[in-house]
C-alpha positions, 0 to 999 in steps of 0.5 A: 347530281354532283357529289364532291369528294369532300362531301362523302363522310368516312362511313360512306354515303348512300343515295336513293335516287328518285329523280328520273331526269337522268334517264335517257328517255330520248334514246330508250323507250322506258315502260316502267319506273327507274330505281337507282341506288348509289353508295359512295365510299372514300378510299383514301384522299383522292379515291372513291369506290362507287357501287350501285344498282339500277332497275327498270323496264325498257321496250325494244323491237326484236331484231329478228321478228320486229315485234315490240317486247319489254325487257326488265333490266336489273344490274349492279355495278362497281367503279373505282374513281380517282381524282388525278391532277391534269398533269397526270392525265397527260398522255404519257407512254407507260405500261398500264397495270391491271388495277389502272384498267378498272380505274376512272380518272376524274379531272376534278374531285367531283362525281357526276352521279347522273352521268355515271347512271346514264352510262351504266344503263347503256352498258346493261342493254344486250347487244342483240335484242331478241323477244325470246331465244327461240325467235324464228324471225321473218321469212326472207321472201314474203315477210311472214312472222314465223313465230305466228304462222308458217309460210309456203315460200320454203316449199316453193323453192325446189331447186336452188343453186345451193342444193348441191351443198346439201348432198355433201 
């Protein structure tokens, strides 16, 4: 879904997105519906403020115990978009102001809403996938899921080359 800057009325444009075709199903395992709302508001001739919310549920494999679990993702975001002529986008050496760091520059006055939503979903995903904070993981020797049962591997290790470190 592409929206031209000129199509955005002065009082803004609110879009509830029912089409789930933008969601990266080929990369993420979605277990529930996706709800997305985007609000576009003009901020001058060449600038648009984009605010949005995304809600969905995604399945992951825990990084510690390898069990499958689902996580509800719900987040809102805000982006400043500016149409900049190609000459302004050419790399030039200058110091970036704090306001420029949060700005997304576009080569044409068109906003690809689906592309922005796609990027925001990946930014919502935590870097480490844990089924719960207290996940104990797998035993490094026998592979037992320590969340479900205890193993005897730790009792078998009586002498270790690192046992000297415990005395310190």
